[in-house]
KOLDOVEX-952498 format. One record per atom (N, C-alpha, C): residue in one letter; residue number from 1; z, x, y. Coordinates in pm, whole numbers, plus 50000, padded with zeros to 5 digits. Example, Ala and Ser with C-alpha at 12.3 -4.5 7.8 and 13.67 -1.06 7.14 Angstrom:
rest, nr, z, x, y
A, 1, 50780, 51319, 49431 .
A, 1, 50780, 51230, 49550 .
A, 1, 50780, 51320, 49670 .
S, 2, 50708, 51285, 49775 .
S, 2, 50714, 51367, 49894 .
S, 2, 50787, 51290, 50003 .
//
This chain:
rest, nr, z, x, y
X, 1, 73036, 46047, 30833 .
X, 1, 73122, 45981, 30922 .
X, 1, 73218, 46091, 30974 .
X, 2, 73244, 46084, 31100 .
X, 2, 73328, 46184, 31168 .
X, 2, 73475, 46137, 31145 .
X, 3, 73559, 46243, 31155 .
X, 3, 73700, 46216, 31137 .
X, 3, 73766, 46107, 31238 .
X, 4, 73709, 46109, 31349 .
X, 4, 73754, 46019, 31461 .
X, 4, 73721, 45880, 31421 .
X, 5, 73602, 45852, 31366 .
X, 5, 73556, 45717, 31333 .
X, 5, 73636, 45674, 31201 .
X, 6, 73667, 45764, 31117 .
X, 6, 73750, 45734, 30996 .
X, 6, 73889, 45692, 31038 .
X, 7, 73952, 45769, 31123 .
X, 7, 74081, 45736, 31159 .
X, 7, 74095, 45604, 31254 .
X, 8, 73989, 45583, 31326 .
X, 8, 73974, 45461, 31398 .
X, 8, 73966, 45338, 31303 .
X, 9, 73882, 45357, 31202 .
X, 9, 73866, 45255, 31100 .
X, 9, 73995, 45224, 31022 .
X, 10, 74070, 45320, 31002 .
X, 10, 74194, 45310, 30923 .
X, 10, 74288, 45239, 31015 .
X, 11, 74297, 45270, 31144 .
X, 11, 74392, 45202, 31242 .
X, 11, 74350, 45059, 31258 .
X, 12, 74229, 45023, 31266 .
X, 12, 74182, 44887, 31282 .
X, 12, 74213, 44811, 31163 .
X, 13, 74192, 44871, 31042 .
X, 13, 74211, 44799, 30918 .
X, 13, 74368, 44769, 30907 .
X, 14, 74454, 44867, 30947 .
X, 14, 74598, 44846, 30947 .
X, 14, 74639, 44745, 31037 .
X, 15, 74578, 44729, 31160 .
X, 15, 74608, 44625, 31246 .
X, 15, 74567, 44486, 31202 .
X, 16, 74452, 44478, 31134 .
X, 16, 74406, 44349, 31082 .
X, 16, 74497, 44305, 30962 .
X, 17, 74533, 44409, 30879 .
X, 17, 74633, 44381, 30773 .
X, 17, 74766, 44336, 30826 .
X, 18, 74801, 44398, 30937 .
X, 18, 74934, 44362, 30998 .
X, 18, 74928, 44212, 31039 .
X, 19, 74822, 44175, 31106 .
X, 19, 74804, 44039, 31153 .
X, 19, 74806, 43950, 31036 .
X, 20, 74738, 43985, 30925 .
X, 20, 74742, 43887, 30808 .
X, 20, 74877, 43882, 30747 .
X, 21, 74947, 44002, 30732 .
X, 21, 75081, 43980, 30676 .
X, 21, 75178, 43891, 30771 .
X, 22, 75165, 43918, 30906 .
X, 22, 75251, 43843, 30999 .
X, 22, 75217, 43694, 30992 .
X, 23, 75088, 43661, 30975 .
X, 23, 75057, 43509, 30962 .
X, 23, 75104, 43457, 30840 .
X, 24, 75094, 43533, 30728 .
X, 24, 75145, 43495, 30597 .
X, 24, 75292, 43463, 30605 .
X, 25, 75365, 43557, 30666 .
X, 25, 75512, 43543, 30679 .
X, 25, 75547, 43428, 30761 .
X, 26, 75474, 43388, 30858 .
X, 26, 75499, 43273, 30945 .
X, 26, 75473, 43143, 30867 .
X, 27, 75361, 43147, 30783 .
X, 27, 75326, 43024, 30706 .
X, 27, 75419, 42999, 30590 .
X, 28, 75460, 43113, 30521 .
X, 28, 75539, 43100, 30405 .
X, 28, 75677, 43038, 30434 .
X, 29, 75707, 42936, 30347 .
X, 29, 75841, 42864, 30366 .
X, 29, 75954, 42963, 30350 .
X, 30, 76060, 42925, 30432 .
X, 30, 76184, 43007, 30417 .
X, 30, 76184, 43118, 30515 .
X, 31, 76294, 43190, 30527 .
X, 31, 76321, 43297, 30613 .
X, 31, 76318, 43430, 30541 .
X, 32, 76216, 43522, 30582 .
X, 32, 76209, 43639, 30513 .
X, 32, 76287, 43743, 30606 .
X, 33, 76316, 43867, 30543 .
X, 33, 76390, 43965, 30613 .
X, 33, 76335, 44019, 30745 .
X, 34, 76201, 44044, 30729 .
X, 34, 76128, 44109, 30839 .
X, 34, 76006, 44031, 30875 .
X, 35, 76030, 43910, 30945 .
X, 35, 75922, 43830, 30989 .
X, 35, 75865, 43865, 31121 .
X, 36, 75918, 43970, 31187 .
X, 36, 75868, 44012, 31319 .
X, 36, 75735, 44089, 31290 .
X, 37, 75662, 44111, 31398 .
X, 37, 75544, 44188, 31395 .
X, 37, 75562, 44324, 31353 .
X, 38, 75674, 44389, 31395 .
X, 38, 75709, 44520, 31340 .
X, 38, 75727, 44520, 31199 .
X, 39, 75806, 44422, 31147 .
X, 39, 75816, 44405, 30991 .
X, 39, 75689, 44396, 30921 .
X, 40, 75597, 44310, 30985 .
X, 40, 75469, 44296, 30929 .
X, 40, 75394, 44418, 30921 .
X, 41, 75408, 44500, 31027 .
X, 41, 75326, 44628, 31039 .
X, 41, 75382, 44723, 30926 .
X, 42, 75517, 44729, 30912 .
X, 42, 75576, 44809, 30810 .
X, 42, 75531, 44764, 30666 .
X, 43, 75529, 44641, 30648 .
X, 43, 75479, 44583, 30514 .
X, 43, 75338, 44619, 30487 .
X, 44, 75249, 44594, 30592 .
X, 44, 75116, 44628, 30575 .
X, 44, 75097, 44777, 30548 .
X, 45, 75165, 44862, 30613 .
X, 45, 75152, 44999, 30599 .
X, 45, 75201, 45039, 30457 .
X, 46, 75311, 44982, 30411 .
X, 46, 75351, 45005, 30267 .
X, 46, 75254, 44959, 30166 .
X, 47, 75190, 44846, 30197 .
X, 47, 75086, 44793, 30098 .
X, 47, 74960, 44891, 30091 .
X, 48, 74920, 44931, 30207 .
X, 48, 74812, 45016, 30217 .
X, 48, 74830, 45151, 30151 .
X, 49, 74954, 45211, 30174 .
X, 49, 74994, 45331, 30110 .
X, 49, 75007, 45327, 29958 .
X, 50, 75054, 45200, 29915 .
X, 50, 75071, 45187, 29775 .
X, 50, 74929, 45194, 29701 .
X, 51, 74844, 45109, 29760 .
X, 51, 74707, 45101, 29697 .
X, 51, 74635, 45231, 29713 .
X, 52, 74650, 45304, 29814 .
X, 52, 74588, 45438, 29831 .
X, 52, 74632, 45533, 29731 .
X, 53, 74768, 45537, 29718 .
X, 53, 74819, 45638, 29630 .
X, 53, 74779, 45613, 29493 .
X, 54, 74797, 45478, 29439 .
X, 54, 74759, 45457, 29297 .
X, 54, 74607, 45471, 29274 .
X, 55, 74525, 45440, 29371 .
X, 55, 74382, 45458, 29351 .
X, 55, 74338, 45611, 29356 .
X, 56, 74428, 45686, 29429 .
X, 56, 74392, 45833, 29433 .
X, 56, 74454, 45908, 29303 .
X, 57, 74562, 45864, 29260 .
X, 57, 74623, 45927, 29139 .
X, 57, 74560, 45874, 29006 .
X, 58, 74547, 45747, 28994 .
X, 58, 74478, 45696, 28866 .
X, 58, 74342, 45659, 28899 .
X, 59, 74254, 45733, 28842 .
X, 59, 74110, 45727, 28884 .
X, 59, 74039, 45614, 28810 .
X, 60, 74105, 45539, 28724 .
X, 60, 74040, 45417, 28665 .
X, 60, 74073, 45294, 28744 .
X, 61, 73969, 45237, 28806 .
X, 61, 73995, 45124, 28895 .
X, 61, 74072, 45007, 28841 .
X, 62, 74050, 44960, 28728 .
X, 62, 74119, 44845, 28689 .
X, 62, 74262, 44871, 28666 .
X, 63, 74288, 44985, 28599 .
X, 63, 74436, 45021, 28570 .
X, 63, 74501, 45055, 28701 .
X, 64, 74441, 45131, 28789 .
X, 64, 74513, 45156, 28918 .
X, 64, 74533, 45032, 28998 .
X, 65, 74449, 44937, 29002 .
X, 65, 74463, 44811, 29068 .
X, 65, 74585, 44732, 29020 .
X, 66, 74592, 44714, 28880 .
X, 66, 74697, 44644, 28821 .
X, 66, 74827, 44704, 28843 .
X, 67, 74834, 44838, 28830 .
X, 67, 74967, 44905, 28860 .
X, 67, 75008, 44885, 29010 .
X, 68, 74906, 44913, 29090 .
X, 68, 74942, 44905, 29241 .
X, 68, 74987, 44754, 29274 .
X, 69, 74921, 44659, 29203 .
X, 69, 74956, 44528, 29229 .
X, 69, 75095, 44491, 29205 .
X, 70, 75153, 44533, 29082 .
X, 70, 75295, 44519, 29044 .
X, 70, 75385, 44598, 29137 .
X, 71, 75349, 44708, 29177 .
X, 71, 75437, 44796, 29266 .
X, 71, 75424, 44723, 29405 .
X, 72, 75317, 44672, 29448 .
X, 72, 75317, 44585, 29577 .
X, 72, 75403, 44473, 29572 .
X, 73, 75392, 44404, 29462 .
X, 73, 75487, 44281, 29443 .
X, 73, 75640, 44325, 29456 .
X, 74, 75667, 44434, 29393 .
X, 74, 75806, 44488, 29411 .
X, 74, 75840, 44533, 29549 .
X, 75, 75750, 44590, 29616 .
X, 75, 75772, 44627, 29752 .
X, 75, 75792, 44513, 29841 .
X, 76, 75717, 44408, 29820 .
X, 76, 75731, 44282, 29895 .
X, 76, 75861, 44223, 29870 .
X, 77, 75914, 44222, 29741 .
X, 77, 76042, 44174, 29721 .
X, 77, 76145, 44246, 29794 .
X, 78, 76146, 44373, 29798 .
X, 78, 76248, 44462, 29866 .
X, 78, 76241, 44455, 30017 .
X, 79, 76119, 44452, 30064 .
X, 79, 76088, 44452, 30219 .
X, 79, 76116, 44319, 30271 .
X, 80, 76084, 44208, 30201 .
X, 80, 76095, 44065, 30263 .
X, 80, 76205, 43994, 30205 .
X, 81, 76275, 44039, 30104 .
X, 81, 76390, 43970, 30048 .
X, 81, 76355, 43842, 29979 .
X, 82, 76252, 43835, 29908 .
X, 82, 76212, 43725, 29822 .
X, 82, 76204, 43757, 29681 .
X, 83, 76192, 43655, 29597 .
X, 83, 76189, 43678, 29451 .
X, 83, 76047, 43713, 29408 .
X, 84, 76028, 43728, 29281 .
X, 84, 75898, 43764, 29229 .
X, 84, 75791, 43664, 29256 .
X, 85, 75825, 43529, 29244 .
X, 85, 75733, 43425, 29285 .
X, 85, 75701, 43415, 29428 .
X, 86, 75801, 43445, 29510 .
X, 86, 75782, 43456, 29661 .
X, 86, 75692, 43566, 29690 .
X, 87, 75710, 43681, 29622 .
X, 87, 75618, 43792, 29656 .
X, 87, 75485, 43756, 29603 .
X, 88, 75465, 43699, 29491 .
X, 88, 75333, 43654, 29450 .
X, 88, 75261, 43555, 29552 .
X, 89, 75346, 43460, 29595 .
X, 89, 75303, 43366, 29706 .
X, 89, 75261, 43442, 29824 .
X, 90, 75334, 43524, 29876 .
X, 90, 75300, 43599, 29991 .
X, 90, 75176, 43685, 29975 .
X, 91, 75168, 43738, 29863 .
X, 91, 75044, 43826, 29833 .
X, 91, 74921, 43746, 29829 .
X, 92, 74919, 43617, 29774 .
X, 92, 74810, 43536, 29774 .
X, 92, 74774, 43484, 29905 .
X, 93, 74880, 43452, 29988 .
X, 93, 74848, 43414, 30128 .
X, 93, 74799, 43524, 30212 .
X, 94, 74840, 43654, 30190 .
X, 94, 74792, 43762, 30263 .
X, 94, 74649, 43794, 30222 .
X, 95, 74610, 43781, 30096 .
X, 95, 74472, 43799, 30057 .
X, 95, 74380, 43700, 30113 .
X, 96, 74429, 43576, 30111 .
X, 96, 74343, 43466, 30168 .
X, 96, 74316, 43497, 30320 .
X, 97, 74423, 43523, 30396 .
X, 97, 74416, 43544, 30532 .
X, 97, 74329, 43660, 30571 .
X, 98, 74346, 43770, 30489 .
X, 98, 74253, 43892, 30492 .
X, 98, 74109, 43858, 30480 .
X, 99, 74080, 43773, 30385 .
X, 99, 73951, 43730, 30357 .
X, 99, 73888, 43656, 30460 .
X, 100, 73968, 43560, 30518 .
X, 100, 73921, 43482, 30644 .
X, 100, 73903, 43574, 30758 .
X, 101, 73986, 43664, 30779 .
X, 101, 73967, 43766, 30899 .
X, 101, 73850, 43850, 30870 .
X, 102, 73823, 43890, 30746 .
X, 102, 73705, 43973, 30720 .
X, 102, 73577, 43891, 30741 .
X, 103, 73574, 43761, 30742 .
X, 103, 73458, 43684, 30770 .
X, 103, 73420, 43698, 30920 .
X, 104, 73525, 43704, 31005 .
X, 104, 73512, 43712, 31149 .
X, 104, 73497, 43852, 31208 .
X, 105, 73522, 43953, 31122 .
X, 105, 73528, 44090, 31179 .
X, 105, 73417, 44186, 31120 .
X, 106, 73303, 44130, 31063 .
X, 106, 73214, 44231, 31006 .
X, 106, 73132, 44302, 31114 .
X, 107, 73136, 44259, 31235 .
X, 107, 73069, 44316, 31340 .
X, 107, 73125, 44465, 31366 .
X, 108, 73246, 44481, 31324 .
X, 108, 73318, 44618, 31358 .
X, 108, 73252, 44725, 31268 .
X, 109, 73188, 44690, 31155 .
X, 109, 73118, 44787, 31069 .
X, 109, 73215, 44905, 31028 .
X, 110, 73328, 44873, 30987 .
X, 110, 73427, 44980, 30953 .
X, 110, 73426, 45016, 30800 .
//
């Protein structure tokens, strides 16, 4: 795969994740710090970087996934101004929305 297609895939994945985060923030009850599309983009980028860093550094998938999950919860707490349960609720919503979006976007083949 060429560098251009890899970068394009990364950008499209980030945009889809941004949409999922934004929708989750709109659905989630209460007012979060960064409910805007820009705030959702920052949150999606932070989540992507957290998972990428931990999966690159810790080469054991289960351990890196668990560690990244808790760091992601902490980042959601700080970025969106919610508690631990709020961050967990947002995470579940984001994953569900991402799963639904993935059902409709397989034609992109990224």
